[in-house]
C-alpha positions as CSV (number, residue, x, y, z in Angstrom):
1,M,-8.5,135.0,-15.8
2,R,-8.3,132.5,-13.0
3,Q,-5.3,134.3,-11.6
4,A,-7.3,137.6,-11.6
5,Q,-10.2,135.8,-9.8
6,A,-7.8,134.3,-7.3
7,D,-6.2,137.7,-6.7
8,A,-9.6,139.4,-6.3
9,F,-10.7,136.7,-3.9
10,A,-7.5,137.1,-1.8
11,A,-8.0,140.9,-1.8
12,A,-11.6,140.5,-0.7
13,Q,-10.5,138.2,2.2
14,D,-7.9,140.7,3.2
15,L,-10.4,143.5,3.1
16,T,-12.9,141.4,5.3
17,R,-10.1,140.7,7.8
18,V,-9.1,144.3,8.0
19,R,-12.8,145.4,8.4
20,N,-13.2,142.8,11.2
21,E,-10.1,144.1,13.0
22,I,-11.4,147.7,12.7
23,T,-14.8,146.6,14.1
24,A,-13.0,144.8,17.0
25,L,-10.9,147.9,17.7
26,D,-14.0,150.1,17.7
27,L,-15.8,147.9,20.2
28,Q,-12.7,147.8,22.4
29,K,-12.5,151.6,22.2
30,Q,-16.2,152.0,23.2
31,G,-15.6,149.6,26.1
32,N,-12.6,151.7,27.2
33,V,-14.6,154.9,27.0
34,V,-17.3,153.5,29.3
35,R,-14.6,152.2,31.7
36,L,-12.9,155.6,31.7
37,E,-16.2,157.3,32.5
38,K,-16.9,154.9,35.4
39,L,-13.3,155.3,36.8
40,S,-13.6,159.1,36.5
41,A,-16.9,159.1,38.4
42,E,-15.4,156.7,41.0
43,K,-12.4,159.0,41.4
44,I,-14.6,162.0,42.1
45,Q,-16.6,160.0,44.7
46,I,-13.4,158.9,46.4
47,E,-12.0,162.5,46.5
48,E,-15.3,163.7,48.0
49,E,-15.2,160.9,50.6
50,R,-11.5,161.7,51.4
51,T,-12.4,165.4,52.0
52,R,-15.3,164.4,54.3
53,L,-13.0,162.0,56.2
54,E,-10.4,164.7,56.6
55,V,-13.0,167.0,58.2
56,R,-14.1,164.2,60.5
57,L,-10.5,163.5,61.5
58,Q,-9.9,167.2,62.3
59,E,-13.1,167.3,64.4
60,F,-12.0,164.1,66.2
61,V,-8.5,165.5,66.9
62,A,-10.1,168.7,68.2
63,N,-12.5,166.8,70.5
64,V,-9.6,164.7,71.8
65,Q,-7.7,167.9,72.7
66,V,-10.8,169.3,74.5
67,E,-11.2,166.0,76.4
68,K,-7.5,166.1,77.4
69,L,-7.8,169.6,78.7
70,N,-11.0,168.7,80.6
71,A,-9.3,165.7,82.1
72,Q,-6.3,167.8,83.1
73,T,-8.4,170.5,84.7
74,S,-10.5,167.9,86.6
75,E,-7.3,166.4,87.9
76,A,-6.3,169.7,89.6
77,P,-6.2,169.6,93.4
78,S,-9.7,169.3,94.7
79,S,-8.9,171.2,98.0
80,S,-9.3,174.6,96.3
81,A,-12.6,173.5,94.8
82,S,-13.9,172.2,98.1
83,G,-12.6,175.4,99.8
84,A,-14.7,177.5,97.4
85,C,-17.8,175.4,98.2
86,A,-17.2,175.7,101.9
87,S,-16.8,179.4,101.8
88,S,-20.0,179.8,99.8
89,R,-21.9,177.8,102.4
90,R,-20.7,180.1,105.2
91,S,-22.2,183.2,103.7
């Protein structure tokens, strides 16, 4: 009888230990699900920001090209420009 009680007590302890482990794993799983949701949302935000930054970079590169062209055309010999102004004053 005592052996049966001891066996039953040991089995109850094992069952409690296993239930505690399952509870701990369930809590860990819930935490991982929340973490995954946060990371997924952050990934989407980062991808959107990356797209916006790519557009801004393309606009910047285009503006730099325009400024380069403007600088090159303004460096052209000014004698032709002043000649055009002088001829318009004569008329």
